C-alpha positions as CSV (number, residue, x, y, z in Angstrom):
1,M,6.3,31.2,-21.3
2,R,5.4,34.9,-20.4
3,F,4.2,33.9,-17.1
4,D,7.6,32.3,-16.3
5,K,9.3,35.6,-17.3
6,V,7.0,37.6,-15.2
7,R,7.2,35.1,-12.0
8,A,11.3,35.5,-12.7
9,S,11.3,39.1,-12.7
10,L,9.4,39.3,-9.3
11,E,11.6,37.0,-7.8
12,L,14.5,39.0,-8.9
13,A,12.8,42.2,-7.8
14,L,12.2,40.7,-4.3
15,T,15.8,39.2,-4.1
16,L,17.4,42.7,-4.9
17,A,15.3,44.5,-2.6
18,A,16.1,41.9,0.3
19,S,19.8,42.4,-0.4
20,S,21.9,45.2,1.3
21,T,25.0,44.3,-1.2
22,G,23.0,43.7,-4.2
23,L,23.6,41.5,-7.0
24,S,26.0,41.7,-10.2
25,L,24.9,40.7,-13.8
26,E,26.9,37.4,-13.3
27,E,25.4,36.5,-10.2
28,I,21.6,37.4,-11.6
29,S,22.7,34.9,-14.4
30,A,23.7,32.0,-12.1
31,L,21.0,32.5,-9.9
32,H,18.3,32.1,-12.4
33,G,20.3,29.9,-15.0
34,V,20.2,32.5,-17.7
35,S,22.6,34.2,-20.0
36,R,24.5,37.6,-19.3
37,S,22.0,39.0,-21.9
38,T,19.0,37.6,-20.4
39,A,20.2,38.9,-17.2
40,E,20.6,42.2,-18.4
41,R,16.8,42.2,-19.6
42,M,15.5,40.9,-16.4
43,R,17.2,43.7,-14.4
44,N,15.8,46.2,-16.8
45,L,12.5,45.2,-16.6
46,V,12.7,45.2,-12.9
47,A,13.7,48.7,-13.1
48,D,10.9,49.6,-15.5
49,M,8.5,47.9,-13.1
50,F,9.6,49.2,-9.7
51,G,11.7,52.0,-10.4
52,P,15.3,53.0,-10.7
53,L,17.9,50.4,-9.0
54,E,21.0,51.5,-7.0
55,R,24.2,50.9,-8.6
56,I,27.3,49.7,-5.9
57,H,30.5,49.8,-7.6
58,E,33.3,47.3,-6.5
59,G,36.0,47.9,-8.5
60,K,35.1,46.7,-12.3
61,I,32.3,45.0,-10.8
62,V,28.7,46.7,-10.6
63,R,26.0,45.4,-8.4
64,F,22.3,46.3,-8.5
65,R,19.7,46.6,-5.7
66,L,16.3,47.7,-5.3
67,P,16.1,50.4,-2.6
68,N,12.6,50.0,-1.9
69,L,9.4,48.0,-3.1
70,P,6.9,50.2,-4.0
71,K,3.8,50.4,-2.0
72,G,1.5,48.8,-4.5
73,V,3.7,45.9,-4.9
74,Q,4.8,44.9,-1.3
75,F,2.7,41.7,-1.7
76,I,5.2,39.8,-3.2
77,A,7.1,40.0,0.2
78,T,4.4,38.7,2.1
79,P,5.0,35.1,3.1
80,T,2.5,32.4,1.8
81,A,0.7,29.9,4.2
82,E,3.3,27.3,2.9
83,E,6.1,29.2,3.7
84,L,5.1,30.1,7.3
85,A,3.8,26.6,8.0
86,E,7.2,24.9,6.8
87,L,9.2,27.5,9.3
88,R,6.8,26.5,12.3
89,N,6.6,22.8,11.2
90,L,10.4,22.7,11.1
91,A,10.7,24.6,14.7
92,Q,8.5,22.0,16.2
93,A,10.1,19.2,14.7
94,M,13.6,20.3,16.1
95,Q,12.2,20.9,19.5
96,A,12.8,17.6,20.9
97,R,16.4,17.2,19.0
98,D,17.8,20.5,18.9
99,P,16.0,23.1,21.2
100,A,18.5,25.8,21.0
101,R,18.0,26.3,17.1
102,A,14.2,25.3,17.5
103,S,13.8,28.5,19.8
104,L,15.5,30.6,17.1
105,L,13.2,29.3,14.4
106,D,10.2,29.8,16.5
107,S,11.2,33.4,17.5
108,L,11.7,34.0,13.7
109,S,8.2,32.7,12.9
110,R,6.4,35.0,15.5
111,K,8.5,38.1,14.5
112,I,7.5,37.5,10.9
113,S,3.7,37.0,11.8
114,A,4.0,40.1,14.0
115,G,5.1,42.2,11.2
116,L,2.4,41.3,8.5
117,R,-0.5,43.5,8.0
118,A,-3.6,42.5,10.3
119,A,-5.5,41.6,7.2
120,D,-2.9,39.1,5.7
121,R,-2.3,37.7,9.4
122,R,-5.9,36.7,9.6
123,R,-6.1,35.4,6.0
124,L,-3.1,33.4,6.5
125,E,-3.6,32.0,9.9
126,A,-6.4,29.8,9.0
127,D,-4.4,27.9,6.3
128,V,-1.0,27.6,8.3
129,E,-3.1,26.0,11.0
130,L,-4.5,23.5,8.5
131,H,-1.0,22.7,7.0
132,L,0.1,21.9,10.7
133,E,-2.5,19.6,11.3
134,T,-2.0,17.9,8.0
135,E,1.8,17.7,8.0
136,V,4.3,16.5,10.5
137,W,7.9,15.5,10.7
138,A,8.5,11.9,11.8
139,H,10.6,11.5,15.3
140,T,14.3,10.3,13.9
141,P,15.1,7.3,16.2
142,G,18.5,7.3,18.1
143,P,19.8,9.5,20.8
144,A,19.7,13.3,20.3
145,Q,23.1,15.5,20.5
146,L,21.8,18.5,22.3
147,C,23.9,21.8,22.1
148,K,23.6,24.3,25.0
149,P,21.7,27.6,23.6
150,E,24.4,29.8,25.7
151,V,27.0,28.2,24.0
152,L,25.7,28.0,20.5
153,K,25.2,32.1,20.8
154,A,28.7,32.4,22.1
155,I,30.2,30.5,19.2
156,R,28.0,32.3,16.6
157,H,28.9,36.0,17.9
158,A,32.6,35.1,17.9
159,I,32.6,33.8,14.5
160,L,30.8,37.1,13.2
161,A,33.1,39.2,15.3
162,A,36.2,37.2,14.3
163,R,37.4,36.5,17.7
164,L,39.0,34.1,19.6
165,L,37.2,31.7,21.8
166,E,37.9,30.0,25.1
167,I,36.0,26.8,25.3
168,R,35.9,23.8,27.9
169,Y,35.5,20.7,25.9
170,R,35.4,17.1,26.7
171,K,37.0,14.5,24.7
172,V,35.1,11.3,24.1
173,G,35.8,9.1,27.0
174,D,36.7,12.0,29.3
175,E,34.4,12.8,32.1
176,T,35.9,16.2,32.6
177,S,36.2,18.9,30.3
178,R,39.6,20.9,29.5
179,S,40.1,24.4,28.4
180,Y,41.1,25.3,24.9
181,R,41.8,28.5,23.0
182,A,40.1,28.2,19.5
183,I,39.5,30.0,16.4
184,P,35.9,29.1,15.4
185,Y,35.6,28.7,11.6
186,G,32.0,27.6,11.1
187,L,29.2,25.3,12.2
188,I,28.3,22.0,10.4
189,F,24.7,20.8,11.3
190,G,23.6,17.2,10.5
191,R,23.0,13.8,12.5
192,S,25.6,15.2,14.9
193,H,26.6,18.8,15.2
194,Y,30.1,19.9,15.0
195,L,32.0,23.2,15.5
196,V,35.2,23.5,12.9
197,V,38.0,25.4,14.4
198,G,41.7,26.1,14.2
199,F,44.0,26.7,16.9
200,P,46.5,29.6,17.5
201,D,49.5,27.2,17.0
202,N,47.8,25.1,14.2
203,D,45.3,26.5,11.7
204,Q,44.3,23.0,10.0
205,P,40.6,22.7,10.5
206,R,39.5,20.5,13.3
207,Q,35.8,19.4,14.4
208,L,34.7,19.5,18.0
209,R,31.2,18.0,19.0
210,L,28.9,20.8,19.8
211,D,27.1,18.6,22.6
212,R,30.6,18.1,24.2
213,I,31.6,21.8,24.8
214,D,30.3,22.6,28.3
215,T,31.1,26.4,28.1
216,A,32.3,28.9,25.4
217,A,33.3,32.4,25.8
218,E,34.4,35.0,23.5
219,L,37.9,36.6,24.1
220,E,38.9,40.0,23.0
221,E,41.9,38.8,20.5
222,R,41.1,38.8,17.4
223,A,41.1,35.6,15.3
224,S,39.7,34.5,11.8
225,R,39.6,31.5,9.7
226,P,42.5,31.2,6.9
227,E,42.1,33.3,3.8
228,G,40.6,31.3,1.1
229,F,38.8,28.8,3.5
230,S,35.4,27.5,2.5
231,L,33.5,25.7,5.0
232,R,31.0,24.2,2.4
233,A,33.8,22.8,0.3
234,Y,35.4,21.5,3.5
235,A,32.2,19.7,4.6
236,E,31.7,18.4,1.1
237,R,34.9,16.6,1.4
238,S,33.2,13.7,3.3
239,F,30.2,11.6,2.9
240,G,29.4,12.4,6.6
241,F,31.5,14.2,9.1
242,F,34.8,12.0,9.2
243,Q,37.4,13.8,7.3
244,E,39.8,12.2,5.3
245,E,41.4,13.0,1.7
246,P,38.7,12.8,-0.8
247,E,38.9,10.0,-3.5
248,P,37.0,8.8,-6.4
249,I,33.8,6.9,-5.6
250,E,32.0,4.6,-8.2
251,L,28.7,2.6,-6.9
252,V,26.4,0.7,-9.2
253,F,23.0,0.1,-7.7
254,D,21.0,-3.0,-8.9
255,P,17.9,-2.4,-10.9
256,S,15.7,-3.5,-8.1
257,I,16.7,-0.2,-6.2
258,A,17.9,1.9,-8.8
259,P,14.5,3.8,-9.1
260,E,15.0,4.5,-5.3
261,F,18.2,6.0,-5.3
262,R,17.8,7.9,-8.5
263,D,15.6,10.4,-6.4
264,Q,18.1,10.4,-3.6
265,S,21.3,12.6,-3.0
266,L,24.2,10.7,-1.8
267,H,26.7,13.9,-2.4
268,P,26.3,17.4,-3.7
269,D,28.5,16.9,-6.5
270,Q,27.3,13.6,-7.5
271,R,26.8,12.3,-11.0
272,M,24.2,9.7,-12.3
273,E,23.8,7.4,-15.0
274,M,21.3,5.0,-15.9
275,L,22.7,1.8,-17.5
276,A,21.2,-0.4,-20.3
277,D,20.6,-3.1,-17.8
278,G,18.6,-1.1,-15.6
279,S,21.1,-0.4,-13.0
280,L,22.1,2.8,-11.8
281,R,25.7,4.3,-11.6
282,V,26.5,7.0,-9.3
283,T,30.1,8.6,-8.9
284,F,31.3,11.5,-6.8
285,E,34.4,12.3,-4.6
286,A,34.6,12.4,-0.9
287,G,36.3,10.7,2.1
288,G,34.1,9.6,5.1
289,F,34.4,5.8,3.7
290,S,33.6,4.4,7.2
291,E,30.2,6.2,7.3
292,L,29.3,5.5,3.7
293,A,30.2,1.8,4.4
294,Q,27.8,1.9,7.3
295,F,25.1,3.5,5.1
296,L,25.4,1.0,2.2
297,T,25.6,-1.9,4.4
298,P,21.5,-2.7,4.3
299,Y,22.0,-2.8,0.4
300,V,25.1,-4.9,0.3
301,N,23.7,-7.3,-1.8
302,M,22.3,-4.8,-4.3
303,V,25.3,-2.3,-4.4
304,K,28.6,-3.0,-6.2
305,V,31.5,-0.9,-4.9
306,M,33.5,-0.5,-8.2
307,K,36.1,1.9,-6.4
308,P,37.8,2.6,-4.4
309,E,39.2,-0.7,-3.1
310,R,39.4,0.3,0.7
311,L,35.5,1.0,0.6
312,R,34.9,-2.6,-0.8
313,G,36.9,-4.1,2.3
314,L,35.0,-1.9,4.9
315,M,31.9,-3.1,3.1
316,A,33.1,-6.7,3.7
317,A,33.9,-6.3,7.1
318,A,30.8,-4.4,7.8
319,T,28.9,-7.3,6.7
320,M,31.1,-10.2,8.1
321,E,29.2,-12.7,10.3
322,P,30.2,-12.6,14.0
323,G,32.8,-15.1,14.8
324,Q,33.6,-15.6,10.9
325,P,37.2,-15.1,10.0
């Protein structure tokens, strides 16, 4: 128990040192899953161990940050071999499917290594290489949707600068691209990559596939996403990428596959319940029924769709024999 407290305090010290805006007591409490009083004790312990904390006032909210890590404890900011190996492994895995983002990860990996002390670099390198020799990412079957590096760079800059984008986009079925002025809201990465945008005459979010954007240029005109818009909340409205009004979903997995799905995440807000007969009930709220039906089709005889009715119909259609009425 005492070791856990020390580890949590070290992690908090690193977080407070890495943040330019600091953390409030409420944020410390949520980050570590502790009460406010425990968060106060953790903050005080960090101040006792590493020196006075800077206070940043935002109205009635006070944020705390650690200006600098003392020289004697800078070791806590040194990456581990596992962390460096994970970063390099991910960069290599993405190279075939997403070279634009793989290049950024590789650049970050090299910069982190270059910033290490020579002794730490020598100590870590052998372990990192061993990790890379004994861990690989399997190639994901299917075509990869590639995004042009210059397009991704322009989009990201326009989002941060809150400026309008002029893009040339090819709709599915079109051989040539058309020019659009779009307000960039954010990027969603997954099996396919999407840019979420609004338009000057309609700020309702729309999704554009990154691989179908031929060019992207930042304009001088200021433009930002609507106040209160949350990209994460928007993405979590759906099982996949297809956006539709979320509905309550209830699935019951047969005992034969319940252990497999007990350790999987179908949706960030899912709730699981093991039933008396060994089956597994999973409930969440989302749209994207077509994608969910496709995902569940291989398990059609081992999963019951309790609701909604429309998802049951899509499952039945997806498993219908060719020529079957």
